LOMAR-181934 format. One record per residue (C-alpha): x, y, z. Coordinates in steps of 0.001 Angstrom, whole numbers, plus 524288, in hexadecimal, padded with zeros to 5 digits. Example, Ala and Ser with C-alpha at 12.3 -4.5 7.8 and 13.67 -1.06 7.14 Angstrom:
<sites>
8300C7EE6C81E78;835667FBDC81BE4;
</sites>
This chain:
<sites>
EBCCE2F501F243B;EB50C2EC55F1B12;EB4DB2EECFF0C6F;EAAF22EA23F0255;EAAD72EC09EF3A3;E9C8A2EE79EF05D;E95342EF2DEE388;E95472FBCEEDBBF;E86CD2F919ED973;E83D32FC89EE793;E7B6330866EEA63;E85A8312DAEECE2;E7C3A31C2BEF3AB;E773731160EFC95;E851230DC1F0094;E883D31C0DF035C;E7C1D31CC8F0BF2;E803A3108EF136E;E8DCA31638F157B;E87DB322FBF1A3A;E8C9132C1FF0F93;E85AA3392FF0E64;E7B1733ABCF041F;E8283345F7EFDD9;E8EEE33DF4EFD2D;E87BD3324DEF785;E820E33A96EEC95;E8FB133EF2EE8DA;E9625331A3EEA0D;E8BAB329E7EE2D7;E8F673311BED66C;E9D1532B7BED7CC;E982E31D8CED95F;E926731BD6ECBBA;E9BAA31980EC063;E96B331D61EB2E2;E9BC031929EA585;E992E32206E99C8;E9D0631C92E8C7D;EA05B32796E8316;E9FFB325A0E7467;EA4B432EECE69A4;EAC4A33708E7380;EB5C1340BFE6D4E;EC3BF33F4BE71D9;EC4CE34D44E7711;EB87A34AB7E7F05;EBE0633DD2E83DE;ECA8534449E8892;EC32534F2FE8F88;EB9DB34584E95C7;EC52833CC2E99DF;ECB72347C8EA187;EBE9A34C3CEA76F;EBB6B33E52EAB8A;EC89B33C41EB1FC;EC76C3494AEB90F;EBB4D3447AEC069;EC01533694EC2B1;EB88033081EB767;EBE37329D3EAB66;EBCA932A0EE9CAC;EC10831DE8E955B;EC5AB32157E8799;ECDB931B76E7CAB;EDC7731CB4E7CCF;EDBE732607E7138;ED32C33016E77C4;EDE7433796E7DB1;EE42033A10E7024;ED8BA342E8E6CB5;ED305344A2E5F35;EC54F3444CE59D2;EC29D335CAE5B6E;EB653331AAE62A1;EB83F3291CE6E89;EB0A83200DE7762;EB2E33218BE85F3;EADE331D37E932F;EAB7D32731E9DEA;EABC632134EAB8A;EA6E432A06EB672;E9EF032954EC2CA;E92B033188EC403;E998D33CB7ECB00;EA43E33D36EC0B6;E9A3233C84EB5D8;E935F348A4EBB16;EA02A35035EBB7D;EA3C834BEBEADB8;E96783501DEA8B3;E997F35DF1EAD27;EA75E35DA7EA7EE;EA3C6358B9E9A6A;E98C0362A3E990B;EA36E36CD2E9746;EAB1136506E8D25;EAA783642BE7E46;EAC3B358B8E74CD;E9ECB3532CE77E5;EA12D351E6E8677;E956F35A8CE8984;E8CEB34F63E8489;E93E23462DE8DDC;E917934FC6E9901;E82FD34F67E9608;E82D13408EE962D;E8A9433FA1EA2D3;E80643487EEA92B;E756633EA0EA77C;E70A333880EB427;E70D8329F9EB081;E6869326D3EBC54;E63FA3191CEBFCF;E5566316EDEC231;E5148316C8ED073;E4A0D30A06ECDFF;E46BD3016CEC26A;E3A142FB36EBDE4;E360E2EE5DEB7CD;E2DA52EEA5EABA2;E26C82E195EA9D7;E233B2DD53E9C07;E169B2D6D5E9772;E13052D4BAE892D;E05B42D219E8340;E0A142CCB3E7637;E0EA02BF5AE71C2;E1BAE2C310E6BA7;E23752CA3FE762A;E31252C460E76F1;E2F832BF4CE84E4;E23F92B5DBE8631;E24622B7B2E94F8;E1FD52C5CEE9356;E13CE2C26BE8B45;E06672C34FE9156;DF8222C466E8D4C;DEC062CBECE911A;DE6D52C180E9A5D;DF2FE2C14CEA2D5;DF6E32CF9AEA142;DF26B2D45BEAEA1;DF8852C8E6EB5E0;E05702C9D3EAE9B;E06672D879EB0E7;E02F42D713EBF56;E0DBB2CCEFEC0A0;E17C82D601EBA5F;E143C2E0ABEC415;E149E2D729ECF80;E221C2D26BECB65;E27782E03DECB49;E248A2E712EBE6F;E24272F5D3EC017;E20092F76CEB1EB;E18022EDFAEA9BA;E1ACB2EEBFE9B32;E10ED2E824E924C;E10E62E6D9E839B;E09C42E013E7888;E13292E12CE6D11;E207E2DAD7E6C90;E2C692E35CE6A0E;E36342D833E6981;E3FEF2D89AE5E24;E39B42D51DE510A;E2BDF2D54EE5686;E20B12DA79E4E47;E17A32E49BE5419;E09C22DF6DE555F;E03C92EC8BE51AB;DFD842F753E59C9;DEFB42F1B4E5961;DF4152E42CE5D9B;DFCBA2E9AAE6867;DF17A2F1ACE6DC5;DE8482E603E6D18;DF1F42DE24E752B;DF5902E835E7F5F;DE91B2F00DE81EE;DE1CC2E4BFE88BA;DEDB92E24CE9153;DEE6C2F0A3E9519;DDFE32F057E983C;DE1A62E4C8EA177;DED372EAC6EA893;DE62A2F7C3EA9FD;DD9702F18BEAE80;DE05D2E8FCEB889;DE7622F4CFEBE3E;DF4C42EF36EBB56;DF9592FBB2EB4AD;DF91530234EC20B;E025A2F829EC7F7;E0E5D2FB2DEBFB0;E12E330385EB46E;E0D972FDFBEA7AD;E149A2FF16E9ABE;E107B2FBB5E8CEA;E1B012F6E0E83A4;E15C02FC35E76D4;E18D93060CE6C2D;E0A803078CE6871;E04033145FE6C56;DF66530EA6E6DAA;DFADB303B2E769E;E02FB30CDBE7EFD;DF805316C1E8057;DEE7630C28E846C;DF8033074EE8EAE;DFA63314F4E9417;DEBB931717E9500;DEAA530AABE9D23;DF48B30C4EEA80D;E017E30A8AEA0FA;E0C1B314BFEA321;E180C30FE3E9BA9;E19B031036E8CDB;E23CC30622E889D;E2704309A5E7A8F;E318C302B7E72B1;E2F6D30BB1E66F6;E33CB31898E6D4A;E27AE31F40E67C1;E263632D72E6C04;E176D32C22E6A60;E176C321E7E752D;E1FF432AC9E7D72;E15AF3355CE7B98;E0B0A32BCDE7F96;E128E32860E8BF0;E13C4336E4E8EFA;E0528338B0E8D11;E028332E9FE97CC;E0E3433275EA04D;E1336324A6E9E0C;E212731F9FE9D2C;E267631E12E8F6E;E30D5313A6E8D08;E39D43174AE81D4;E412230BABE7C1C;E4CC130B5CE72FF;E4BE730153E6842;E3FA1301C8E6012;E35B12F71AE5DCF;E3E402EC69E5849;E4A872E6A3E5E3E;E56F02E368E56E8;E658A2E586E56CB;E6B7E2F305E563C;E76552F520E4C47;E80722F809E56C3;E83082F102E6382;E8C362FB15E6955;E884B2FF56E76F6;E8A4930DC4E741F;E825930CFAE67B1;E763D30737E6E25;E77C331022E79F7;E787C31C06E712C;E6D2031777E68D9;E642D31579E7483;E68BE3220CE7B07;E65E532A47E6EF4;E58C132391E6D38;E549432670E7B39;E59123348EE7A7E;E5162336E3E6E06;E453A32F59E71ED;E4448334D0E7FB8;E439634277E79EC;E38E633E28E7081;E310733727E7AEE;E31D634273E847B;E2DD934BD8E79BD;E223E342EBE7719;E1DFC34406E854F;E23D433831E8C38;E26E233BDEE9A44;E2BE032EE2E9FA6;E354A3277DE96D9;E3C0431A69E9918;E475C31640E9053;E486430823E8B89;E555530450E8534;E4E282FA0DE7D1A;E55D82ED91E7FA5;E53A92E482E740C;E4E322EEFFE6B16;E576D2F215E5FD9;E635B2EDD4E67BD;E6BE12E1DCE6878;E6F2D2DAFAE7533;E7BEE2E248E7794;E75272EF58E75C9;E6A7D2EB6DE7F57;E74B02E7DEE897D;E7C0C2F48CE8712;E6FCC2FC93E8970;E6CE62F573E962C;E7B082F661E9AC0;E7BBB30500E97DD;E6DA630817E9B4D;E718E312B7EA4E8;E758E31B34E9955;E673831D63E9610;E64223224BEA3B4;E696D32F2FE9E88;E5BD33318FE9911;E56293314BEA6E7;E4B4232817EA2A3;E482531AA7EA864;E4EC130FCCEA0BA;E47D830326E9CFE;E4E8B2F672E993F;E477E2EA8BE9400;E509E2DF1EE9144;E47872D4A3E9670;E4A4A2C774E8FF7;E4EC92CE15E8369;E57B32C884E78EA;E63262D05CE7E52;E64642C577E886D;E63E32BAFFE7DF0;E6F262C199E76C8;E78512BEABE8229;E721A2B24EE87A5;E69AE2AAE8E7DCA;E5C852A8CEE8411;E4DFE2A8A8E81A2;E458B2B3BDE86BC;E41342AB08E9204;E4F4C2A956E968D;E539F2B78EE975F;E4F7E2BB97EA516;E5D492BB90EAABD;E62732C3F5E9FA3;E56EB2CD18EA11B;E59572CEF3EAF9F;E67BB2D1D0EAD19;E64E02DBFBEA2A7;E5A612E2AFEAAAE;E62C62E2CBEB6F3;E6D722E9ABEAF48;E63772F305EA982;E5ED02F689EB72C;E6CD52F89CEBBCF;E6F2430192EB039;E634330A3BEB208;E56EB3037BEAD32;E4AC2308DFEB3C0;E41DA2FEA9EAD86;E44842F0C2EA923;E3A922EA63EA01B;E39752DBF8EA393;E31F32CF7DEA131;E35BC2C997EAE64;E30E92D311EB8B7;E32932CAC3EC4E9;E40982C71CEC1AB;E443D2D545EBF0C;E3D9D2D9DEECB75;E45A72CFEEED307;E52222D445ECC3E;E4F782E286ECF4B;E4C752DFB9EDDA0;E596D2D89EEDF1F;E609E2E33EED7BB;E5AFD2ED8DEE0C6;E5ECB2E5A7EECC3;E6C772E381EE731;E6EAD2F20DEE54E;E69B62F502EF307;E74D52ED0BEF8E4;E7EF42F712EFCF0;E8AFB2EEAAEFC48;
</sites>
């Protein structure tokens, strides 16, 4: 007999197939192969003690403070550790319990599915003040630059004409339209809008409508404006809903749970508004660098899978941002390695779209990542 310790990142279903396990058996066993961590905040002690016993009864675990067993009305923090099969059982058990555990049962019932594949959104800006000079272009080279992005592997091309970097000043709706409309005309006339999905990064209704009338099908809106969601619905386009607002800056709290809760509540509220407005296809952008400090940006990327509970594609754009500079002082031109690391982690944690300045390098990274995960052991 030969024995090998292999990576837990291996494709469990593929290994079962190689071994010759039955399909039915694989479906059952795969649920036991994924370990989930659920961090619980403001958990009542009676609920913690009930959940502890229920978790142990199915082979899972609840990590609590030493004082939990003493009971009382204090609120606790706890960590529930369970595989997918155990999570499903606990969801049913807690649905019959009191002390707020019914809410936990609802959360444990979410699917938290990973995307089947992920896409690259390549960035091109037609203004002189975007934070990355490499992304700037002009009307004369627009068609060639866009064609190159597509050739290098961009599934989506995101263009813009007004900077949204921290402390930037909006150029005004008339100026933005004057910049972007000729570019849209060129791309439409050259047939490039048929070669990939095209997105406009703008919170202006007139600009977005013009783009949608000329082959674009993705509304990238940093303002979370329900009117733009309605416009996207009118054209059956994708609407990207971002947390953060127009200007960047530091949030008052850098606690992981605080930023996670803030973004979660924002998405829940705004998704309802956007769907009511008529948006049919919604993408969620966690807004790295918008109203968040570096630690909060990292926390959102690290725990990105939480937001898959909404069953919407997740977008992450950390390309060459100041988050990298916070941990390794560097100019924008020297942040490719940090960008690739952050986006690789985002993909591992459930990102369906990564918004990038360096398309070729990300396409290469994703090809190698796919090959790596295809290796069985």
